[in-house]
A tleap script that builds the chain and sets N, CA, C and O, in Angstrom:
source leaprc.protein.ff14SB
mol = sequence {
  NMET LYS LEU VAL ARG ASN LEU LEU CYS VAL
  VAL ALA MET GLY VAL VAL VAL GLY LEU GLY
  PRO ILE SER THR CYS VAL GLN ALA CYS PRO
  GLY CYS LYS THR ALA ASN GLU THR GLU SER
  ARG ARG PRO ARG ALA TYR MET MET SER ILE
  LEU PHE MET LEU GLY MET PRO ALA THR ILE
  VAL THR GLY PHE GLY VAL ALA PHE TYR ARG
  MET SER ARG GLN SER PRO GLU GLN ALA ALA
  LEU MET GLN GLN TYR LEU ASP GLN GLN ALA
  GLN GLN GLN ARG GLN GLN ASP GLN GLN CLEU
}
set mol.1.N position { 0.827 -1.187 0.000 }
set mol.1.CA position { 0.000 0.000 0.000 }
set mol.1.C position { 0.874 1.256 0.000 }
set mol.1.O position { 0.614 2.214 -0.727 }
set mol.2.N position { 1.904 1.226 0.824 }
set mol.2.CA position { 2.792 2.377 0.898 }
set mol.2.C position { 3.564 2.548 -0.407 }
set mol.2.O position { 3.838 3.672 -0.827 }
set mol.3.N position { 3.911 1.438 -1.045 }
set mol.3.CA position { 4.626 1.483 -2.319 }
set mol.3.C position { 3.756 2.122 -3.398 }
set mol.3.O position { 4.237 2.919 -4.203 }
set mol.4.N position { 2.475 1.768 -3.408 }
set mol.4.CA position { 1.552 2.338 -4.399 }
set mol.4.C position { 1.411 3.839 -4.181 }
set mol.4.O position { 1.421 4.611 -5.140 }
set mol.5.N position { 1.282 4.253 -2.934 }
set mol.5.CA position { 1.147 5.677 -2.632 }
set mol.5.C position { 2.398 6.437 -3.046 }
set mol.5.O position { 2.302 7.514 -3.634 }
set mol.6.N position { 3.562 5.891 -2.746 }
set mol.6.CA position { 4.812 6.545 -3.144 }
set mol.6.C position { 4.933 6.623 -4.658 }
set mol.6.O position { 5.386 7.633 -5.196 }
set mol.7.N position { 4.532 5.567 -5.343 }
set mol.7.CA position { 4.582 5.559 -6.804 }
set mol.7.C position { 3.648 6.620 -7.388 }
set mol.7.O position { 4.010 7.320 -8.333 }
set mol.8.N position { 2.448 6.735 -6.822 }
set mol.8.CA position { 1.513 7.759 -7.290 }
set mol.8.C position { 2.058 9.165 -7.056 }
set mol.8.O position { 1.881 10.045 -7.897 }
set mol.9.N position { 2.710 9.379 -5.936 }
set mol.9.CA position { 3.311 10.692 -5.660 }
set mol.9.C position { 4.402 11.013 -6.671 }
set mol.9.O position { 4.493 12.141 -7.157 }
set mol.10.N position { 5.223 10.031 -6.982 }
set mol.10.CA position { 6.303 10.245 -7.952 }
set mol.10.C position { 5.722 10.548 -9.331 }
set mol.10.O position { 6.209 11.441 -10.024 }
set mol.11.N position { 4.692 9.818 -9.730 }
set mol.11.CA position { 4.066 10.051 -11.036 }
set mol.11.C position { 3.429 11.439 -11.080 }
set mol.11.O position { 3.571 12.155 -12.070 }
set mol.12.N position { 2.725 11.822 -10.008 }
set mol.12.CA position { 2.091 13.142 -9.972 }
set mol.12.C position { 3.133 14.251 -10.053 }
set mol.12.O position { 2.944 15.228 -10.778 }
set mol.13.N position { 4.220 14.108 -9.324 }
set mol.13.CA position { 5.281 15.121 -9.384 }
set mol.13.C position { 5.900 15.174 -10.776 }
set mol.13.O position { 6.222 16.254 -11.272 }
set mol.14.N position { 6.065 14.028 -11.401 }
set mol.14.CA position { 6.603 13.992 -12.755 }
set mol.14.C position { 5.701 14.701 -13.745 }
set mol.14.O position { 6.177 15.414 -14.628 }
set mol.15.N position { 4.393 14.507 -13.599 }
set mol.15.CA position { 3.443 15.186 -14.488 }
set mol.15.C position { 3.499 16.691 -14.276 }
set mol.15.O position { 3.520 17.454 -15.242 }
set mol.16.N position { 3.521 17.124 -13.022 }
set mol.16.CA position { 3.563 18.562 -12.730 }
set mol.16.C position { 4.840 19.184 -13.270 }
set mol.16.O position { 4.799 20.232 -13.914 }
set mol.17.N position { 5.965 18.548 -13.012 }
set mol.17.CA position { 7.251 19.084 -13.481 }
set mol.17.C position { 7.335 19.009 -15.001 }
set mol.17.O position { 7.873 19.916 -15.635 }
set mol.18.N position { 6.816 17.953 -15.584 }
set mol.18.CA position { 6.871 17.788 -17.031 }
set mol.18.C position { 6.001 18.774 -17.788 }
set mol.18.O position { 6.368 19.220 -18.875 }
set mol.19.N position { 4.849 19.118 -17.221 }
set mol.19.CA position { 3.940 20.042 -17.900 }
set mol.19.C position { 4.218 21.499 -17.563 }
set mol.19.O position { 3.639 22.391 -18.183 }
set mol.20.N position { 5.076 21.756 -16.612 }
set mol.20.CA position { 5.388 23.129 -16.215 }
set mol.20.C position { 5.883 24.002 -17.344 }
set mol.20.O position { 5.360 25.102 -17.520 }
set mol.21.N position { 6.868 23.571 -18.125 }
set mol.21.CA position { 7.374 24.420 -19.211 }
set mol.21.C position { 6.369 24.636 -20.342 }
set mol.21.O position { 6.500 25.591 -21.108 }
set mol.22.N position { 5.378 23.769 -20.456 }
set mol.22.CA position { 4.402 23.870 -21.538 }
set mol.22.C position { 3.331 24.913 -21.234 }
set mol.22.O position { 2.738 25.473 -22.157 }
set mol.23.N position { 3.075 25.181 -19.958 }
set mol.23.CA position { 1.979 26.074 -19.588 }
set mol.23.C position { 2.221 27.481 -20.110 }
set mol.23.O position { 3.359 27.923 -20.276 }
set mol.24.N position { 1.115 28.170 -20.363 }
set mol.24.CA position { 1.179 29.549 -20.850 }
set mol.24.C position { 0.430 30.454 -19.893 }
set mol.24.O position { -0.318 29.987 -19.035 }
set mol.25.N position { 0.634 31.734 -20.045 }
set mol.25.CA position { -0.065 32.709 -19.216 }
set mol.25.C position { -1.522 32.783 -19.669 }
set mol.25.O position { -1.800 32.850 -20.866 }
set mol.26.N position { -2.435 32.770 -18.725 }
set mol.26.CA position { -3.854 32.751 -19.044 }
set mol.26.C position { -4.502 34.026 -18.525 }
set mol.26.O position { -4.224 34.454 -17.404 }
set mol.27.N position { -5.356 34.628 -19.324 }
set mol.27.CA position { -6.159 35.771 -18.905 }
set mol.27.C position { -7.592 35.282 -18.740 }
set mol.27.O position { -8.060 34.449 -19.517 }
set mol.28.N position { -8.288 35.797 -17.732 }
set mol.28.CA position { -9.651 35.351 -17.470 }
set mol.28.C position { -10.567 35.691 -18.642 }
set mol.28.O position { -11.262 34.819 -19.162 }
set mol.29.N position { -10.569 36.928 -19.049 }
set mol.29.CA position { -11.359 37.338 -20.200 }
set mol.29.C position { -10.820 38.679 -20.694 }
set mol.29.O position { -10.258 39.439 -19.905 }
set mol.30.N position { -10.978 38.984 -21.976 }
set mol.30.CA position { -10.461 40.254 -22.497 }
set mol.30.C position { -11.129 41.463 -21.848 }
set mol.30.O position { -10.490 42.499 -21.663 }
set mol.31.N position { -12.413 41.336 -21.501 }
set mol.31.CA position { -13.111 42.460 -20.867 }
set mol.31.C position { -12.519 42.807 -19.508 }
set mol.31.O position { -12.397 43.983 -19.165 }
set mol.32.N position { -12.153 41.800 -18.740 }
set mol.32.CA position { -11.557 42.049 -17.422 }
set mol.32.C position { -10.188 42.702 -17.573 }
set mol.32.O position { -9.830 43.600 -16.811 }
set mol.33.N position { -9.434 42.246 -18.554 }
set mol.33.CA position { -8.104 42.818 -18.772 }
set mol.33.C position { -8.214 44.295 -19.142 }
set mol.33.O position { -7.475 45.127 -18.615 }
set mol.34.N position { -9.129 44.616 -20.040 }
set mol.34.CA position { -9.319 46.003 -20.462 }
set mol.34.C position { -9.815 46.857 -19.302 }
set mol.34.O position { -9.361 47.987 -19.126 }
set mol.35.N position { -10.738 46.329 -18.515 }
set mol.35.CA position { -11.287 47.093 -17.392 }
set mol.35.C position { -10.219 47.371 -16.349 }
set mol.35.O position { -10.213 48.446 -15.748 }
set mol.36.N position { -9.314 46.426 -16.121 }
set mol.36.CA position { -8.268 46.622 -15.120 }
set mol.36.C position { -7.207 47.613 -15.573 }
set mol.36.O position { -6.506 48.191 -14.743 }
set mol.37.N position { -7.083 47.813 -16.872 }
set mol.37.CA position { -6.089 48.761 -17.368 }
set mol.37.C position { -6.558 50.203 -17.236 }
set mol.37.O position { -5.747 51.122 -17.348 }
set mol.38.N position { -7.835 50.420 -17.004 }
set mol.38.CA position { -8.341 51.785 -16.833 }
set mol.38.C position { -8.099 52.233 -15.399 }
set mol.38.O position { -7.696 51.443 -14.545 }
set mol.39.N position { -8.349 53.502 -15.151 }
set mol.39.CA position { -8.144 54.057 -13.808 }
set mol.39.C position { -9.383 53.924 -12.926 }
set mol.39.O position { -9.369 54.356 -11.774 }
set mol.40.N position { -10.439 53.338 -13.448 }
set mol.40.CA position { -11.672 53.189 -12.684 }
set mol.40.C position { -11.463 52.201 -11.530 }
set mol.40.O position { -10.741 51.214 -11.667 }
set mol.41.N position { -12.098 52.481 -10.406 }
set mol.41.CA position { -11.971 51.607 -9.234 }
set mol.41.C position { -13.059 50.537 -9.214 }
set mol.41.O position { -13.005 49.618 -8.396 }
set mol.42.N position { -14.029 50.643 -10.090 }
set mol.42.CA position { -15.144 49.706 -10.093 }
set mol.42.C position { -14.721 48.263 -10.398 }
set mol.42.O position { -15.166 47.354 -9.697 }
set mol.43.N position { -13.883 48.013 -11.412 }
set mol.43.CA position { -13.485 46.614 -11.660 }
set mol.43.C position { -12.752 45.986 -10.475 }
set mol.43.O position { -12.950 44.810 -10.170 }
set mol.44.N position { -11.920 46.760 -9.819 }
set mol.44.CA position { -11.196 46.235 -8.652 }
set mol.44.C position { -12.172 45.923 -7.521 }
set mol.44.O position { -12.032 44.908 -6.839 }
set mol.45.N position { -13.155 46.790 -7.323 }
set mol.45.CA position { -14.160 46.540 -6.288 }
set mol.45.C position { -14.960 45.279 -6.618 }
set mol.45.O position { -15.281 44.488 -5.732 }
set mol.46.N position { -15.271 45.105 -7.882 }
set mol.46.CA position { -16.003 43.913 -8.305 }
set mol.46.C position { -15.183 42.651 -8.037 }
set mol.46.O position { -15.718 41.656 -7.547 }
set mol.47.N position { -13.906 42.688 -8.350 }
set mol.47.CA position { -13.044 41.528 -8.096 }
set mol.47.C position { -12.932 41.241 -6.599 }
set mol.47.O position { -12.914 40.080 -6.190 }
set mol.48.N position { -12.856 42.289 -5.782 }
set mol.48.CA position { -12.776 42.080 -4.333 }
set mol.48.C position { -14.065 41.450 -3.808 }
set mol.48.O position { -14.025 40.596 -2.921 }
set mol.49.N position { -15.206 41.869 -4.353 }
set mol.49.CA position { -16.470 41.282 -3.902 }
set mol.49.C position { -16.527 39.798 -4.252 }
set mol.49.O position { -17.064 38.999 -3.485 }
set mol.50.N position { -15.978 39.430 -5.401 }
set mol.50.CA position { -15.936 38.017 -5.776 }
set mol.50.C position { -15.064 37.240 -4.796 }
set mol.50.O position { -15.412 36.125 -4.406 }
set mol.51.N position { -13.944 37.814 -4.399 }
set mol.51.CA position { -13.073 37.132 -3.437 }
set mol.51.C position { -13.777 36.926 -2.100 }
set mol.51.O position { -13.645 35.871 -1.480 }
set mol.52.N position { -14.528 37.938 -1.657 }
set mol.52.CA position { -15.266 37.782 -0.403 }
set mol.52.C position { -16.335 36.699 -0.530 }
set mol.52.O position { -16.549 35.921 0.399 }
set mol.53.N position { -17.002 36.652 -1.679 }
set mol.53.CA position { -18.025 35.622 -1.873 }
set mol.53.C position { -17.404 34.229 -1.920 }
set mol.53.O position { -18.015 33.268 -1.452 }
set mol.54.N position { -16.211 34.105 -2.472 }
set mol.54.CA position { -15.540 32.809 -2.495 }
set mol.54.C position { -15.073 32.394 -1.103 }
set mol.54.O position { -14.992 31.203 -0.804 }
set mol.55.N position { -14.770 33.358 -0.262 }
set mol.55.CA position { -14.298 33.052 1.080 }
set mol.55.C position { -15.396 32.597 2.022 }
set mol.55.O position { -15.115 31.915 3.008 }
set mol.56.N position { -16.640 32.956 1.743 }
set mol.56.CA position { -17.733 32.620 2.649 }
set mol.56.C position { -17.960 31.109 2.769 }
set mol.56.O position { -18.092 30.629 3.896 }
set mol.57.N position { -18.015 30.332 1.690 }
set mol.57.CA position { -18.180 28.879 1.873 }
set mol.57.C position { -17.042 28.253 2.676 }
set mol.57.O position { -17.275 27.345 3.473 }
set mol.58.N position { -15.830 28.724 2.475 }
set mol.58.CA position { -14.704 28.188 3.242 }
set mol.58.C position { -14.873 28.496 4.728 }
set mol.58.O position { -14.566 27.660 5.578 }
set mol.59.N position { -15.359 29.690 5.034 }
set mol.59.CA position { -15.586 30.061 6.429 }
set mol.59.C position { -16.666 29.188 7.057 }
set mol.59.O position { -16.523 28.743 8.195 }
set mol.60.N position { -17.734 28.946 6.327 }
set mol.60.CA position { -18.829 28.127 6.851 }
set mol.60.C position { -18.365 26.690 7.073 }
set mol.60.O position { -18.638 26.106 8.122 }
set mol.61.N position { -17.672 26.124 6.102 }
set mol.61.CA position { -17.182 24.747 6.239 }
set mol.61.C position { -16.204 24.636 7.404 }
set mol.61.O position { -16.235 23.658 8.151 }
set mol.62.N position { -15.339 25.632 7.562 }
set mol.62.CA position { -14.397 25.627 8.681 }
set mol.62.C position { -15.141 25.690 10.010 }
set mol.62.O position { -14.789 24.981 10.953 }
set mol.63.N position { -16.160 26.529 10.090 }
set mol.63.CA position { -16.950 26.632 11.317 }
set mol.63.C position { -17.601 25.313 11.692 }
set mol.63.O position { -17.553 24.895 12.849 }
set mol.64.N position { -18.216 24.652 10.702 }
set mol.64.CA position { -18.825 23.355 10.975 }
set mol.64.C position { -17.767 22.322 11.358 }
set mol.64.O position { -17.996 21.498 12.244 }
set mol.65.N position { -16.625 22.362 10.704 }
set mol.65.CA position { -15.556 21.422 11.026 }
set mol.65.C position { -15.074 21.574 12.456 }
set mol.65.O position { -14.881 20.584 13.161 }
set mol.66.N position { -14.880 22.816 12.884 }
set mol.66.CA position { -14.439 23.070 14.260 }
set mol.66.C position { -15.513 22.626 15.246 }
set mol.66.O position { -15.199 22.035 16.279 }
set mol.67.N position { -16.778 22.905 14.937 }
set mol.67.CA position { -17.862 22.505 15.837 }
set mol.67.C position { -17.927 20.985 15.970 }
set mol.67.O position { -18.057 20.465 17.078 }
set mol.68.N position { -17.838 20.272 14.850 }
set mol.68.CA position { -17.879 18.810 14.914 }
set mol.68.C position { -16.662 18.253 15.635 }
set mol.68.O position { -16.774 17.262 16.357 }
set mol.69.N position { -15.512 18.868 15.454 }
set mol.69.CA position { -14.311 18.419 16.155 }
set mol.69.C position { -14.491 18.582 17.662 }
set mol.69.O position { -14.166 17.681 18.436 }
set mol.70.N position { -15.007 19.730 18.067 }
set mol.70.CA position { -15.213 19.954 19.503 }
set mol.70.C position { -16.245 18.994 20.070 }
set mol.70.O position { -16.106 18.517 21.197 }
set mol.71.N position { -17.284 18.710 19.286 }
set mol.71.CA position { -18.301 17.771 19.760 }
set mol.71.C position { -17.712 16.372 19.912 }
set mol.71.O position { -18.080 15.637 20.829 }
set mol.72.N position { -16.806 16.005 19.023 }
set mol.72.CA position { -16.217 14.669 19.106 }
set mol.72.C position { -15.227 14.563 20.263 }
set mol.72.O position { -14.911 13.457 20.702 }
set mol.73.N position { -14.743 15.678 20.753 }
set mol.73.CA position { -13.771 15.678 21.844 }
set mol.73.C position { -14.423 15.933 23.207 }
set mol.73.O position { -13.725 16.254 24.168 }
set mol.74.N position { -15.744 15.795 23.304 }
set mol.74.CA position { -16.436 16.022 24.568 }
set mol.74.C position { -16.022 14.979 25.602 }
set mol.74.O position { -15.644 13.856 25.270 }
set mol.75.N position { -16.107 15.387 26.856 }
set mol.75.CA position { -15.843 14.434 27.931 }
set mol.75.C position { -17.033 13.474 28.034 }
set mol.75.O position { -18.132 13.813 27.593 }
set mol.76.N position { -16.835 12.303 28.600 }
set mol.76.CA position { -17.943 11.345 28.725 }
set mol.76.C position { -19.122 11.905 29.529 }
set mol.76.O position { -20.275 11.579 29.248 }
set mol.77.N position { -18.834 12.743 30.526 }
set mol.77.CA position { -19.910 13.323 31.325 }
set mol.77.C position { -20.769 14.259 30.474 }
set mol.77.O position { -21.997 14.228 30.548 }
set mol.78.N position { -20.112 15.086 29.670 }
set mol.78.CA position { -20.856 15.996 28.808 }
set mol.78.C position { -21.665 15.222 27.772 }
set mol.78.O position { -22.799 15.589 27.466 }
set mol.79.N position { -21.090 14.167 27.241 }
set mol.79.CA position { -21.800 13.354 26.255 }
set mol.79.C position { -23.020 12.690 26.884 }
set mol.79.O position { -24.074 12.608 26.254 }
set mol.80.N position { -22.883 12.209 28.135 }
set mol.80.CA position { -24.009 11.578 28.825 }
set mol.80.C position { -25.111 12.593 29.093 }
set mol.80.O position { -26.291 12.286 28.919 }
set mol.81.N position { -24.740 13.802 29.515 }
set mol.81.CA position { -25.740 14.847 29.747 }
set mol.81.C position { -26.461 15.218 28.455 }
set mol.81.O position { -27.677 15.407 28.455 }
set mol.82.N position { -25.726 15.321 27.368 }
set mol.82.CA position { -26.334 15.650 26.084 }
set mol.82.C position { -27.287 14.547 25.644 }
set mol.82.O position { -28.371 14.835 25.136 }
set mol.83.N position { -26.896 13.287 25.832 }
set mol.83.CA position { -27.762 12.174 25.451 }
set mol.83.C position { -29.019 12.157 26.307 }
set mol.83.O position { -30.107 11.876 25.802 }
set mol.84.N position { -28.885 12.455 27.595 }
set mol.84.CA position { -30.038 12.510 28.485 }
set mol.84.C position { -30.995 13.612 28.033 }
set mol.84.O position { -32.208 13.404 28.003 }
set mol.85.N position { -30.466 14.762 27.688 }
set mol.85.CA position { -31.291 15.875 27.214 }
set mol.85.C position { -32.016 15.497 25.921 }
set mol.85.O position { -33.205 15.777 25.767 }
set mol.86.N position { -31.299 14.866 25.000 }
set mol.86.CA position { -31.918 14.475 23.736 }
set mol.86.C position { -32.999 13.421 23.948 }
set mol.86.O position { -34.024 13.444 23.267 }
set mol.87.N position { -32.782 12.498 24.885 }
set mol.87.CA position { -33.796 11.493 25.195 }
set mol.87.C position { -35.044 12.146 25.772 }
set mol.87.O position { -36.160 11.759 25.425 }
set mol.88.N position { -34.869 13.138 26.652 }
set mol.88.CA position { -36.010 13.856 27.216 }
set mol.88.C position { -36.786 14.587 26.123 }
set mol.88.O position { -38.017 14.576 26.113 }
set mol.89.N position { -36.065 15.216 25.213 }
set mol.89.CA position { -36.729 15.929 24.125 }
set mol.89.C position { -37.504 14.958 23.231 }
set mol.89.O position { -38.614 15.267 22.798 }
set mol.90.N position { -36.930 13.800 22.957 }
set mol.90.CA position { -37.605 12.805 22.126 }
set mol.90.C position { -38.852 12.280 22.823 }
set mol.90.O position { -39.881 12.064 22.183 }
set mol.91.N position { -38.763 12.073 24.144 }
set mol.91.CA position { -39.911 11.593 24.899 }
set mol.91.C position { -41.023 12.636 24.893 }
set mol.91.O position { -42.191 12.287 24.719 }
set mol.92.N position { -40.687 13.896 25.078 }
set mol.92.CA position { -41.685 14.961 25.032 }
set mol.92.C position { -42.336 15.044 23.657 }
set mol.92.O position { -43.541 15.275 23.551 }
set mol.93.N position { -41.556 14.860 22.621 }
set mol.93.CA position { -42.092 14.907 21.261 }
set mol.93.C position { -43.061 13.754 21.023 }
set mol.93.O position { -44.100 13.937 20.390 }
set mol.94.N position { -42.724 12.559 21.531 }
set mol.94.CA position { -43.619 11.412 21.381 }
set mol.94.C position { -44.926 11.651 22.125 }
set mol.94.O position { -45.994 11.295 21.628 }
set mol.95.N position { -44.854 12.250 23.312 }
set mol.95.CA position { -46.059 12.546 24.073 }
set mol.95.C position { -46.937 13.550 23.335 }
set mol.95.O position { -48.159 13.403 23.310 }
set mol.96.N position { -46.332 14.554 22.742 }
set mol.96.CA position { -47.102 15.540 21.982 }
set mol.96.C position { -47.748 14.901 20.757 }
set mol.96.O position { -48.881 15.232 20.406 }
set mol.97.N position { -47.036 13.992 20.112 }
set mol.97.CA position { -47.584 13.316 18.936 }
set mol.97.C position { -48.757 12.420 19.316 }
set mol.97.O position { -49.712 12.295 18.549 }
set mol.98.N position { -48.696 11.790 20.502 }
set mol.98.CA position { -49.779 10.921 20.948 }
set mol.98.C position { -51.021 11.726 21.295 }
set mol.98.O position { -52.141 11.246 21.123 }
set mol.99.N position { -50.831 12.947 21.781 }
set mol.99.CA position { -51.967 13.792 22.143 }
set mol.99.C position { -52.724 14.269 20.909 }
set mol.99.O position { -53.921 14.548 20.983 }
set mol.100.N position { -52.050 14.360 19.802 }
set mol.100.CA position { -52.704 14.797 18.562 }
set mol.100.C position { -53.441 13.641 17.989 }
set mol.100.O position { -54.072 13.770 16.940 }
savepdb mol mol.pdb
quit
């Protein structure tokens, strides 16, 4: 298993190094290039807003990741209290459903 992983790493590095000299400079679109060459601040503001929008999903995923990590690292006492609370809530919900 370790041999396969090492072989894949070597192949991936070879592909990256091999294709490096072939790559060319890429522009997103001609309109963006022209807009950035002007003195207007609007294109730069637009690009910054896109960066902020791209950062929001990463922030949300990181927040959930940290929350789940902390939940998994709870002490047994805290986990028992949480389970007891959830059982009480489930029992109350069943009682409400039976009354309907």
